[in-house]
Backbone as JSON, one array per atom type, in Angstrom:
{
  "sequence": "MAETCTIRLARRDDAVRIALMSREFIEGGLGWRWTPPRINACLRNTAMNVAVAECDGQIAGFGIMQYQEFEAHLMLFGVMPQARRRGIGTRLLQWLEQVATEAGIELIFLEARLTNVAARKFYRAHGYRELTVLRRYYAGTEDALRIGKDLAALPLPTR",
  "N": [[0.8, -1.17, -0.01], [1.92, 1.26, 0.73], [3.58, 1.87, -1.43], [2.05, 3.16, -3.36], [1.35, 5.52, -2.32], [1.14, 9.02, -1.7], [2.55, 11.91, -0.17], [1.18, 14.89, 0.86], [0.22, 18.37, 1.14], [-2.71, 19.02, 3.01], [-6.04, 19.72, 1.86], [-8.94, 21.96, 1.94], [-11.16, 20.27, 1.46], [-10.41, 17.98, 2.59], [-10.72, 18.09, 5.29], [-13.0, 17.19, 6.76], [-12.74, 14.4, 6.64], [-10.25, 14.04, 7.91], [-10.86, 14.95, 10.5], [-12.93, 13.06, 11.18], [-11.36, 10.73, 11.19], [-9.62, 11.27, 13.34], [-11.48, 11.4, 15.45], [-12.34, 8.71, 15.39], [-10.05, 7.0, 15.57], [-8.13, 8.19, 17.28], [-9.07, 9.92, 19.34], [-10.74, 8.39, 20.97], [-12.86, 7.96, 23.75], [-12.33, 10.43, 24.85], [-13.9, 12.54, 24.05], [-14.76, 14.66, 21.36], [-12.6, 16.7, 20.01], [-11.0, 17.6, 17.82], [-12.55, 18.67, 15.49], [-14.16, 19.19, 12.26], [-14.38, 22.09, 11.8], [-12.21, 22.94, 13.45], [-10.03, 21.62, 12.23], [-10.15, 22.9, 9.79], [-9.49, 25.49, 10.64], [-6.79, 25.04, 11.28], [-5.73, 24.57, 8.74], [-5.92, 27.1, 7.65], [-4.15, 28.53, 9.24], [-1.12, 30.19, 9.21], [1.06, 29.45, 10.7], [1.07, 26.76, 10.85], [1.05, 23.43, 9.43], [-0.81, 21.0, 7.61], [-0.6, 17.78, 6.76], [-1.17, 15.09, 4.56], [-1.3, 11.6, 3.94], [-2.01, 10.14, 1.05], [-3.41, 7.41, -0.36], [-4.06, 5.46, -3.04], [-6.13, 7.27, -3.76], [-7.43, 7.76, -1.37], [-7.4, 9.02, 1.98], [-5.02, 7.93, 4.08], [-3.49, 8.56, 6.26], [-2.47, 11.26, 8.41], [-0.96, 14.36, 9.53], [-0.54, 17.0, 11.79], [1.13, 19.89, 12.22], [2.49, 22.41, 14.31], [4.23, 25.48, 14.2], [6.85, 27.21, 15.89], [9.4, 29.64, 16.65], [11.95, 28.15, 16.92], [11.09, 25.63, 17.44], [8.79, 22.99, 17.05], [5.45, 21.64, 17.25], [4.01, 18.58, 17.13], [0.89, 18.28, 16.66], [-1.21, 16.54, 16.14], [-1.41, 13.28, 14.95], [-1.9, 10.56, 12.83], [-2.62, 7.25, 11.6], [-4.6, 5.26, 9.59], [-5.92, 2.24, 11.05], [-5.87, -0.09, 9.38], [-3.9, 0.61, 7.62], [-1.52, 0.66, 8.89], [1.83, -0.21, 9.79], [3.01, -0.38, 7.41], [4.75, 1.4, 6.4], [3.65, 3.88, 5.92], [3.12, 5.73, 7.95], [5.75, 6.31, 8.69], [6.84, 7.52, 6.41], [5.22, 9.79, 6.33], [5.82, 11.06, 8.74], [8.53, 11.52, 8.31], [8.37, 13.35, 6.2], [7.17, 15.52, 7.45], [9.11, 16.08, 9.3], [11.23, 16.83, 7.57], [10.25, 19.17, 6.37], [10.08, 20.76, 8.68], [12.82, 20.86, 9.4], [13.85, 22.25, 7.13], [12.63, 24.66, 7.61], [14.1, 25.63, 9.69], [13.66, 24.62, 12.18], [14.51, 23.25, 15.33], [13.74, 21.54, 17.35], [11.22, 19.05, 17.91], [8.23, 18.43, 19.4], [5.76, 16.4, 20.99], [2.71, 14.89, 22.2], [1.57, 11.86, 23.6], [-0.73, 9.35, 24.49], [-0.14, 7.92, 27.65], [-0.62, 5.23, 27.91], [-0.49, 4.3, 25.23], [1.14, 2.17, 23.83], [1.96, 1.32, 21.29], [2.27, 3.73, 19.85], [4.33, 4.91, 21.31], [6.39, 3.16, 20.86], [6.66, 3.46, 18.09], [7.51, 6.17, 17.79], [9.87, 6.1, 19.28], [11.39, 4.41, 17.65], [11.88, 6.15, 15.67], [13.69, 7.98, 16.54], [12.82, 9.63, 18.61], [12.57, 10.82, 21.97], [11.35, 9.91, 25.21], [10.16, 12.19, 27.45], [8.73, 13.39, 29.68], [6.06, 12.73, 31.95], [2.76, 13.85, 31.76], [0.37, 14.59, 33.85], [-3.08, 13.74, 33.82], [-3.56, 15.01, 31.36], [-5.09, 14.63, 29.05], [-8.35, 15.52, 28.6], [-8.58, 16.0, 31.31], [-8.45, 13.56, 32.53], [-6.79, 11.45, 31.62], [-3.37, 10.41, 31.48], [-0.57, 11.76, 29.73], [2.33, 11.43, 27.73], [5.08, 13.35, 27.26], [6.97, 13.75, 24.35], [9.95, 13.99, 22.52], [12.16, 15.27, 19.88], [15.38, 16.08, 18.85], [16.21, 17.88, 16.26], [18.34, 19.38, 15.51], [20.56, 18.01, 16.24], [20.91, 16.03, 14.44], [22.56, 14.67, 11.53], [23.05, 16.66, 8.62], [21.01, 16.22, 5.71], [22.12, 14.81, 2.7], [22.3, 15.96, -0.67]],
  "CA": [[0.0, -0.01, 0.01], [2.79, 2.49, 0.89], [4.22, 2.19, -2.67], [1.13, 4.0, -4.16], [0.9, 6.63, -1.48], [1.87, 10.33, -1.84], [2.38, 12.83, 0.98], [0.86, 16.22, 0.31], [-0.52, 19.27, 2.09], [-4.14, 18.85, 3.01], [-6.91, 20.76, 1.28], [-10.17, 22.11, 2.69], [-12.08, 19.16, 1.32], [-9.86, 16.81, 3.44], [-10.89, 18.41, 6.75], [-13.96, 16.26, 7.45], [-12.09, 13.07, 6.74], [-9.18, 14.05, 8.97], [-11.57, 15.08, 11.76], [-13.49, 11.78, 11.52], [-10.28, 9.74, 11.59], [-9.22, 11.61, 14.65], [-12.46, 10.98, 16.36], [-12.47, 7.28, 15.45], [-8.82, 6.32, 15.84], [-7.23, 8.84, 18.26], [-9.73, 10.62, 20.42], [-11.71, 7.56, 21.66], [-13.04, 8.08, 25.2], [-11.95, 11.75, 25.28], [-14.71, 13.6, 23.45], [-14.3, 15.05, 19.99], [-12.02, 18.07, 19.99], [-10.48, 17.83, 16.53], [-13.7, 18.73, 14.58], [-13.9, 19.82, 10.95], [-14.04, 23.51, 11.89], [-10.86, 23.09, 14.03], [-9.11, 21.23, 11.16], [-10.09, 24.0, 8.82], [-8.67, 26.58, 11.29], [-5.39, 24.66, 11.2], [-5.41, 24.72, 7.38], [-5.75, 28.54, 7.42], [-3.14, 29.11, 10.08], [0.16, 30.2, 8.55], [2.12, 28.85, 11.53], [0.84, 25.32, 10.94], [0.72, 22.73, 8.22], [-1.55, 19.79, 7.78], [-0.14, 16.95, 5.69], [-1.92, 13.78, 4.44], [-0.72, 10.45, 3.16], [-3.05, 9.69, 0.24], [-3.13, 6.06, -0.96], [-5.18, 5.02, -3.97], [-7.22, 8.23, -3.72], [-8.01, 7.8, 0.0], [-6.45, 9.49, 2.99], [-4.57, 6.88, 4.97], [-2.88, 9.08, 7.48], [-2.37, 12.7, 8.45], [-0.25, 15.02, 10.56], [-0.81, 18.48, 11.94], [2.32, 20.53, 12.91], [2.44, 23.92, 14.6], [5.64, 25.94, 14.28], [7.28, 28.44, 16.55], [10.64, 30.07, 16.07], [12.89, 27.12, 16.74], [10.52, 24.31, 17.76], [7.49, 22.62, 16.45], [4.64, 20.78, 18.04], [3.18, 17.71, 16.33], [-0.41, 18.39, 17.44], [-2.04, 15.37, 15.89], [-0.79, 12.4, 13.93], [-2.58, 9.29, 12.86], [-2.72, 6.43, 10.34], [-5.7, 4.29, 9.71], [-5.41, 0.95, 11.5], [-5.54, -1.08, 8.28], [-2.75, 1.04, 6.83], [-0.36, 0.71, 9.77], [2.95, -1.18, 9.61], [3.32, -0.48, 5.97], [5.69, 2.51, 6.07], [2.95, 5.14, 5.64], [3.4, 6.65, 9.07], [7.18, 6.62, 8.64], [6.99, 8.51, 5.33], [4.49, 11.01, 6.68], [6.61, 11.72, 9.8], [9.8, 12.03, 7.68], [8.01, 14.53, 5.38], [6.92, 16.6, 8.44], [10.46, 16.43, 9.85], [11.99, 17.49, 6.49], [9.66, 20.5, 6.3], [10.54, 21.43, 9.89], [14.22, 21.08, 9.23], [14.0, 23.34, 6.15], [12.11, 25.89, 8.19], [14.98, 26.05, 10.77], [13.19, 24.02, 13.46], [15.58, 22.41, 15.95], [13.13, 20.56, 18.22], [9.88, 18.69, 17.69], [7.6, 17.88, 20.62], [4.41, 15.86, 20.84], [2.18, 14.16, 23.4], [0.87, 10.6, 23.3], [-1.33, 8.68, 25.68], [0.85, 7.12, 28.32], [-1.04, 3.82, 27.63], [-0.43, 3.98, 23.87], [2.41, 1.48, 23.65], [2.34, 1.25, 19.83], [2.78, 5.04, 19.41], [5.6, 5.12, 22.0], [7.39, 2.36, 20.17], [6.79, 4.1, 16.76], [8.32, 7.42, 17.95], [11.2, 5.65, 19.69], [12.03, 3.9, 16.48], [12.21, 7.28, 14.79], [14.65, 8.87, 17.2], [12.24, 10.5, 19.62], [12.8, 10.38, 23.39], [10.3, 10.13, 26.12], [10.69, 13.32, 28.31], [8.03, 13.56, 31.01], [4.64, 12.37, 32.07], [1.88, 14.92, 32.03], [-0.72, 13.98, 34.54], [-4.39, 14.16, 33.45], [-3.39, 15.88, 30.29], [-6.25, 14.43, 28.15], [-9.69, 15.67, 29.16], [-8.48, 15.95, 32.74], [-8.68, 12.16, 33.02], [-5.78, 10.5, 31.16], [-2.03, 10.91, 31.43], [0.15, 11.82, 28.43], [3.78, 11.39, 27.71], [5.7, 14.38, 26.3], [8.01, 13.08, 23.6], [10.69, 15.0, 21.71], [13.31, 14.94, 19.05], [16.31, 17.19, 18.6], [16.59, 17.83, 14.91], [19.63, 20.04, 15.33], [21.6, 17.04, 16.56], [20.95, 15.13, 13.32], [23.36, 15.02, 10.42], [22.33, 17.27, 7.51], [20.85, 15.36, 4.62], [22.89, 15.09, 1.4], [21.48, 16.06, -1.89]],
  "C": [[0.84, 1.28, -0.02], [3.39, 2.81, -0.46], [3.34, 3.12, -3.56], [0.7, 5.22, -3.38], [1.79, 7.88, -1.81], [1.63, 11.16, -0.53], [2.22, 14.2, 0.34], [0.26, 17.07, 1.4], [-2.02, 18.99, 1.96], [-4.85, 19.98, 2.38], [-8.16, 20.89, 2.17], [-11.1, 20.96, 2.57], [-11.56, 17.95, 2.07], [-10.25, 16.97, 4.93], [-11.85, 17.48, 7.41], [-13.35, 14.91, 7.59], [-11.06, 13.01, 7.84], [-9.87, 14.08, 10.36], [-12.28, 13.68, 12.12], [-12.51, 10.67, 11.84], [-9.78, 10.08, 12.92], [-10.19, 11.12, 15.68], [-12.52, 9.44, 16.54], [-11.2, 6.55, 15.95], [-7.91, 6.93, 16.91], [-7.94, 9.26, 19.48], [-10.71, 9.7, 21.2], [-11.68, 7.71, 23.16], [-12.67, 9.45, 25.66], [-12.94, 12.85, 24.81], [-14.06, 13.93, 22.13], [-13.89, 16.51, 19.94], [-11.58, 18.5, 18.6], [-11.59, 17.75, 15.48], [-13.36, 19.34, 13.28], [-13.66, 21.31, 11.04], [-12.62, 23.73, 12.5], [-9.79, 22.67, 12.99], [-9.01, 22.33, 10.15], [-9.34, 25.22, 9.31], [-7.21, 26.31, 11.11], [-4.91, 24.86, 9.73], [-5.16, 26.22, 7.03], [-4.6, 29.2, 8.19], [-1.72, 28.98, 9.4], [1.31, 29.66, 9.38], [1.91, 27.35, 11.66], [0.86, 24.74, 9.49], [0.0, 21.42, 8.56], [-1.2, 18.92, 6.56], [-0.98, 15.62, 5.73], [-1.1, 12.81, 3.59], [-2.01, 9.91, 2.38], [-2.64, 8.48, -0.55], [-4.32, 5.64, -1.78], [-6.38, 6.0, -3.87], [-7.85, 8.44, -2.39], [-6.95, 8.26, 0.99], [-6.22, 8.37, 4.01], [-3.99, 7.31, 6.28], [-2.76, 10.62, 7.32], [-1.5, 13.17, 9.67], [-0.45, 16.43, 10.62], [0.34, 19.01, 12.83], [2.17, 21.96, 13.09], [3.9, 24.31, 14.83], [5.78, 27.2, 15.15], [8.67, 28.75, 16.0], [11.62, 28.96, 15.85], [12.39, 25.7, 17.16], [9.17, 24.14, 17.12], [6.74, 21.63, 17.34], [3.85, 19.96, 17.14], [1.89, 17.59, 17.08], [-1.23, 17.1, 17.31], [-1.44, 14.55, 14.79], [-1.48, 11.02, 14.01], [-2.54, 8.57, 11.52], [-3.81, 5.43, 10.59], [-5.2, 2.93, 10.14], [-5.1, -0.01, 10.37], [-4.38, -0.66, 7.42], [-1.48, 1.1, 7.67], [0.64, -0.43, 9.38], [3.24, -1.49, 8.13], [4.22, 0.67, 5.48], [5.02, 3.84, 5.84], [3.26, 6.19, 6.68], [4.82, 7.14, 9.06], [7.41, 7.69, 7.57], [6.34, 9.82, 5.69], [5.3, 11.77, 7.76], [7.89, 12.27, 9.21], [9.53, 13.3, 6.86], [7.82, 15.74, 6.34], [8.24, 17.05, 9.0], [11.29, 17.25, 8.84], [11.53, 18.99, 6.42], [10.12, 21.36, 7.46], [12.0, 21.76, 9.83], [14.53, 22.24, 8.29], [13.52, 24.69, 6.69], [13.01, 26.35, 9.39], [14.59, 25.55, 12.11], [14.27, 23.15, 14.02], [14.94, 21.33, 16.79], [11.71, 20.29, 17.84], [9.41, 18.04, 19.0], [6.2, 17.34, 20.24], [3.99, 15.22, 22.12], [1.47, 12.89, 22.86], [0.35, 10.09, 24.61], [-0.27, 7.81, 26.39], [0.54, 5.61, 28.05], [-0.86, 3.39, 26.2], [0.98, 3.44, 23.56], [2.88, 1.53, 22.23], [2.89, 2.62, 19.42], [4.11, 5.32, 20.08], [6.72, 4.35, 21.29], [7.67, 2.98, 18.78], [7.73, 5.29, 16.9], [9.75, 7.07, 18.38], [12.01, 5.18, 18.51], [12.51, 4.98, 15.5], [13.03, 8.32, 15.46], [14.07, 9.79, 18.24], [12.53, 9.85, 21.01], [11.63, 10.79, 24.26], [10.81, 11.12, 27.22], [10.04, 13.35, 29.67], [6.56, 13.12, 30.91], [3.86, 13.64, 32.45], [0.58, 14.41, 32.6], [-2.06, 14.61, 34.15], [-4.46, 15.17, 32.31], [-4.62, 15.8, 29.29], [-7.58, 14.51, 28.93], [-9.7, 15.65, 30.7], [-8.54, 14.56, 33.4], [-7.49, 11.22, 32.69], [-4.41, 11.11, 31.04], [-1.46, 10.83, 30.01], [1.66, 11.74, 28.77], [4.25, 12.44, 26.76], [6.92, 13.65, 25.69], [8.7, 14.12, 22.68], [11.81, 14.47, 20.85], [14.09, 16.19, 18.72], [16.77, 17.1, 17.16], [17.95, 18.45, 14.65], [20.8, 19.09, 15.56], [21.82, 16.05, 15.42], [21.95, 15.58, 12.28], [22.5, 15.66, 9.38], [22.18, 16.28, 6.4], [21.66, 15.76, 3.41], [21.99, 15.1, 0.25], [22.25, 15.78, -3.1]]
}
């Protein structure tokens, strides 16, 4: 499946699909915060980008990154369950990291549910470190893990 996928910036007509994927695969048990209007606001925000992995005409994954001067926050990242373990998430994350590097970003941070073992393993495999536990971060009920990667410590890509 990953061979026929492309990574691209999301469009307005992708917002509903991204929001529904977030509700179904990420936000379970927490309420629905990443609604279509919120995704559309991210698309309009010049300090953010929303990328999607499109496979055979369908969105298989997405990432929303917010930028500050030297650091970025991966706000939301997800791959459909049936598309996982096929390299789609890796390609999407690498695309987001490349954009961040080219923008002069040195650090990327994100949060994941403390209980999300698969996400923790995925980010560890991509050079991220677990930094601290954030108690009751999600909806005041569930703990999160702050995770980060130092892009400035990586060797520059060769072209």
